[in-house]
C-alpha positions in Angstrom: 0.0 0.0 0.0 1.4 3.4 -1.0 1.1 6.2 1.6 -0.3 9.6 0.6 2.2 12.4 0.4 1.4 15.8 2.0 -0.1 17.3 -1.1 -2.3 14.2 -1.7 -3.4 14.2 1.9 -4.2 17.9 1.7 -6.3 17.3 -1.4 -8.2 14.4 0.3 -8.9 16.5 3.3 -10.3 19.3 1.1 -12.6 16.8 -0.6 -13.7 15.5 2.7 -14.4 19.0 3.9 -16.5 19.8 0.8 -18.3 16.4 0.4 -19.0 15.1 3.9 -22.5 15.1 5.2 -21.2 16.1 8.6 -21.4 19.8 9.3 -18.0 21.4 10.1 -17.4 24.8 11.7 -14.0 26.4 12.3 -13.8 29.0 15.1 -11.3 31.7 16.1 -10.3 32.8 19.5 -13.5 34.7 20.3 -15.8 32.1 18.9 -16.1 33.9 15.5 -16.7 31.7 12.4 -13.6 31.3 10.3 -15.1 28.8 7.9 -17.9 26.3 7.5 -18.5 23.6 4.9 -21.5 23.0 2.6 -23.1 20.6 5.0 -23.0 23.3 7.7 -24.4 26.0 5.3 -27.4 23.7 4.5 -28.7 23.7 8.1 -28.2 27.4 8.9 -30.9 30.0 8.2 -29.6 32.3 5.3 -29.9 35.4 7.4 -28.0 33.9 10.3 -25.4 32.5 7.9 -24.5 36.0 6.6 -24.4 37.3 10.2 -22.2 34.4 11.3 -19.7 35.2 8.6 -19.3 38.8 9.6 -17.0 37.8 12.4 -19.4 38.2 15.3 -18.1 36.7 18.6 -19.7 33.5 19.8 -21.5 33.3 16.5 -22.6 29.7 17.2 -24.9 31.0 19.9 -27.1 32.4 17.1 -28.3 28.9 16.1 -27.2 26.7 19.1 -30.0 25.8 21.6 -27.7 24.0 24.1 -26.1 20.7 24.7 -27.2 17.7 26.8 -25.7 17.5 30.2 -26.2 15.1 33.1 -28.8 17.5 34.5 -30.6 19.0 31.5 -31.5 17.9 28.0 -30.6 21.4 26.6 -28.4 23.7 28.6 -25.8 26.5 28.0 -24.2 26.0 31.4 -20.4 25.3 31.0 -20.7 25.7 27.2 -17.9 24.0 25.2 -17.2 27.3 23.5 -16.2 29.0 26.8 -13.1 26.8 27.2 -11.7 26.2 23.8 -8.5 24.8 25.3 -10.4 21.7 26.4 -11.4 18.9 24.0 -14.8 17.3 24.2 -14.7 13.9 22.6 -18.5 13.5 22.0 -21.7 15.1 23.2 -25.2 15.9 22.0 -26.0 19.3 20.7 -29.3 21.0 19.6 -29.4 23.5 16.7 -32.2 25.6 15.3 -32.1 24.5 11.6 -33.2 26.1 8.4 -36.2 23.9 7.6 -36.7 21.4 10.4 -36.7 23.5 13.6 -34.6 22.3 16.6 -32.7 19.1 15.7 -30.4 16.9 17.8 -26.8 16.4 16.6 -23.9 14.3 17.7 -21.1 16.7 18.2 -17.3 16.6 18.4 -15.3 19.6 19.4 -11.5 19.7 18.8 -8.9 22.4 19.4 -6.7 22.3 16.3 -4.2 25.0 16.9 -3.6 26.2 20.5 -1.2 29.0 19.5 -3.7 30.6 17.0 -6.8 29.6 19.0 -8.4 27.7 16.2 -11.0 25.0 17.0 -13.4 22.9 15.0 -16.9 21.6 15.7 -18.3 18.5 13.7 -22.0 17.7 13.8 -23.9 14.6 12.7 -27.7 14.7 12.6 -29.3 12.3 15.1 -32.9 12.8 14.2 -33.4 9.3 12.7 -31.5 7.6 15.5 -33.4 9.5 18.1 -36.8 8.6 16.5 -35.7 4.9 16.2 -34.5 4.9 19.8 -37.8 6.4 21.0 -39.9 3.9 19.2 -37.8 1.1 20.7 -38.1 2.5 24.2 -41.9 2.8 23.7 -42.1 -0.8 22.7 -40.0 -1.9 25.6 -42.1 0.1 28.0 -45.3 -1.4 26.5 -43.8 -4.9 26.8 -43.1 -4.2 30.5 -46.6 -2.9 31.1 -48.2 -5.9 29.4 -45.9 -8.3 31.2 -46.8 -6.6 34.5 -50.5 -6.8 33.7 -50.3 -10.5 32.9 -48.3 -11.3 36.0 -50.9 -9.4 38.1 -53.7 -11.2 36.3 -52.0 -14.5 37.1 -51.6 -13.5 40.8 -55.2 -12.5 41.2 -56.4 -15.6 39.3 -54.5 -17.9 41.6 -55.7 -15.9 44.7 -59.3 -16.3 43.6 -58.8 -20.0 42.9 -56.7 -21.0 45.8 -58.0 -18.8 48.5 -61.5 -17.3 47.8 -62.9 -20.3 46.0 -61.6 -22.7 48.7 -63.1 -20.6 51.5 -66.4 -20.6 49.7 -66.3 -24.4 49.3 -65.6 -24.7 53.0 -68.7 -22.6 53.8 -70.8 -24.7 51.5 -69.7 -27.8 53.3 -70.7 -26.2 56.6 -74.1 -25.2 55.2 -74.8 -28.8 54.1 -73.9 -30.1 57.5 -76.5 -27.7 59.1 -79.2 -29.4 57.0 -78.8 -32.5 59.1 -78.9 -30.8 62.5 -82.7 -30.5 62.8 -84.2 -27.3 61.4 -87.7 -25.9 60.7 -88.9 -26.1 57.2 -88.7 -22.4 56.8 -85.1 -22.3 58.0 -84.2 -25.3 55.8 -85.7 -23.5 52.7 -83.7 -20.4 53.5 -80.6 -22.5 53.9 -81.1 -24.1 50.5 -81.5 -20.6 48.9 -78.3 -19.5 50.5 -76.5 -22.6 49.3 -77.8 -22.0 45.8 -76.5 -18.4 45.9 -73.1 -19.5 47.1 -72.9 -22.1 44.3 -73.6 -19.5 41.7 -71.1 -17.1 43.2 -68.5 -19.9 43.3 -69.1 -20.6 39.6 -68.7 -16.8 38.9 -65.4 -16.7 40.8 -64.1 -19.8 39.0 -65.1 -18.2 35.7 -63.5 -14.9 36.6 -60.3 -16.7 37.6 -60.1 -18.4 34.2 -60.9 -15.1 32.3 -58.1 -13.3 34.2 -55.4 -15.8 33.3 -56.2 -19.4 32.4 -53.8 -21.7 34.1 -54.3 -24.1 31.2 -52.5 -21.6 28.9 -49.3 -21.8 30.9 -49.6 -25.6 31.4 -50.8 -26.9 28.1 -50.6 -24.1 25.5 -52.9 -22.2 23.1 -55.1 -24.9 21.7 -56.1 -26.2 25.2 -56.6 -22.7 26.5 -59.0 -21.8 23.7 -60.9 -25.0 24.1 -61.5 -24.2 27.7 -62.4 -20.6 26.9 -64.9 -21.8 24.3 -66.6 -24.2 26.7 -67.1 -21.3 29.1 -68.5 -19.1 26.4 -71.0 -21.8 25.3 -72.0 -22.5 28.9 -72.4 -19.0 30.1 -73.4 -17.0 27.0 -74.8 -19.5 24.5 -72.3 -18.5 21.9 -71.2 -21.3 19.6 -67.6 -21.1 18.5 -66.6 -23.2 15.5 -63.0 -24.0 16.4 -60.3 -25.4 14.1 -56.6 -25.9 15.0 -53.6 -27.8 13.8 -51.4 -26.8 16.7 -52.3 -29.7 19.0 -49.7 -29.7 21.9 -47.3 -27.4 20.1 -45.8 -24.7 22.4 -44.4 -21.3 21.7 -42.5 -18.5 23.5 -44.6 -17.2 26.5 -45.1 -13.7 25.0 -46.3 -15.2 21.7 -48.8 -17.5 23.4 -50.1 -14.7 25.6 -50.5 -12.3 22.7 -52.3 -14.9 20.5 -54.7 -15.8 23.3 -55.6 -12.2 24.1 -56.2 -11.4 20.4 -58.4 -14.4 19.9 -60.2 -13.7 23.2 -60.8 -10.0 22.4 -61.9 -10.7 18.8 -64.5 -13.3 20.0 -65.7 -10.9 22.7 -66.2 -8.1 20.1 -68.2 -10.5 17.9 -70.3 -11.5 20.8 -71.0 -7.9 21.9 -71.5 -6.1 18.5 -71.9 -8.6 15.6 -75.4 -9.8 16.7 -74.6 -13.4 15.9 -74.7 -16.7 17.7 -71.9 -18.4 15.7 -68.2 -17.3 15.5 -65.4 -19.1 13.7 -61.9 -19.4 15.2 -58.9 -20.9 13.4 -55.4 -21.5 14.7 -52.7 -22.6 12.3 -48.9 -22.6 11.8 -47.3 -22.2 8.3 -44.0 -21.0 7.0 -42.7 -20.1 10.4 -45.7 -18.0 11.3 -48.6 -18.5 13.7 -52.0 -17.3 12.4 -55.1 -16.5 14.5 -58.3 -15.9 12.5 -61.7 -14.9 14.0 -64.6 -14.5 11.6 -68.3 -13.8 12.0 -71.2 -13.2 9.6 -72.6 -10.4 11.7 -73.6 -6.8 11.0 -70.0 -5.6 10.5 -68.8 -2.0 10.3 -67.0 0.4 8.0 -63.3 0.1 8.9 -62.6 3.5 7.2 -65.2 5.3 9.2 -65.2 3.5 12.5 -66.5 5.1 15.7 -65.5 2.8 18.6 -68.3 1.5 20.8 -67.8 1.0 24.5 -64.3 1.9 25.5 -63.0 1.6 21.9 -59.7 0.1 23.3 -60.2 -3.5 22.0 -59.0 -3.1 18.4 -56.2 -0.7 19.4 -55.1 -3.1 22.2 -54.9 -6.0 19.8 -52.8 -4.0 17.3 -50.4 -2.9 20.0 -50.0 -6.4 21.4 -49.3 -8.1 18.0 -46.8 -5.4 17.0 -44.8 -6.1 20.2 -44.1 -9.6 19.0 -43.3 -8.4 15.5 -46.6 -9.5 14.0 -49.3 -7.9 11.9 -53.1 -7.5 12.5 -55.6 -7.1 9.7 -59.3 -6.3 10.1 -61.7 -6.7 7.2 -65.3 -5.7 7.6 -68.2 -4.1 5.9 -71.7 -3.5 7.0 -74.0 -6.5 6.9 -71.2 -8.7 5.6 -69.4 -9.7 8.7 -66.0 -9.1 10.2 -62.6 -11.0 9.9 -59.8 -10.3 12.4 -56.5 -12.0 11.5 -53.2 -11.8 13.3 -49.9 -13.2 11.9 -47.0 -13.7 14.3 -43.5 -14.7 13.3 -42.2 -17.6 15.4 -38.9 -16.7 17.0 -38.6 -19.6 19.4 -40.6 -22.8 19.8 -40.8 -24.5 23.1 -40.7 -28.3 23.4 -44.0 -30.1 23.4 -45.3 -31.7 26.5 -44.1 -35.0 25.1 -40.6 -33.6 25.0 -40.9 -32.4 28.5 -41.9 -35.9 29.6 -39.1 -37.7 27.7 
């Protein structure tokens, strides 16, 4: 490899200065602008550009809105321009730009010539990286919120099943013992009514426990959880769900199973509440490394382009948020009087062993 001589290196540095997308500013002893490259000119308001070139001291202050410190997002305290003898390797700076308003930049400040007090500031726009980082943080926060919700649902579900339901069963046993202790007919009738009320309440508690977080989902997977859910729907609401699945005992990552179950649960609930039907169709399938959940009804439907949410209006948005957190897609097709189809497709990152593999 042939090393560049001084003239060649100077030429290359001039090309870099002219062609780089990073803004470069050169300052004198009092913070006046000595030179700026084309990338720098493009982000400065024309009126400010002319003013900055007139040799005004601290010219950068005309467009700078502060740098990010440990205490503030945008501050001018201990400005890097006040101590040009120091070198700041990297920091975040905000500029008022020509077309886009205040924008974040990754900045590097270098003292090039101590004797002549010449320094340089290089800037790289961070807008896209900042937006990407914010989207990622939002997703992570949403994942944490949903995980916390599911854990709390699980805790309450177990508390209802293991504590409240067991206490009620104990009370029912005590009531049945009282029937054999010699009572008047009137008292016995009242006892039977109370026993019936407690039985109905116990059923409600068990149903609520399953709705909060079905243990069968954690123990046996999606197909078993949906079969249990469908039995409860048919028993309590008279809704008939036509269920097809080729998953059998197949297991997936916990987050994927939870999202798939909640989407199917919410879609069936929406059909039951708004579609005015007695039959709903649910399909679970896996193909080409993707899990698909499809819920279809032949109900009244709605205009997806002009949709005014009924109730809280959070169901559809909640489904969309959940499926995006696991990298999936949600599509909703509906038209008035022609039914509604909700379909979620989730890429499978990890597959857990089947129950057979657990037992082997």
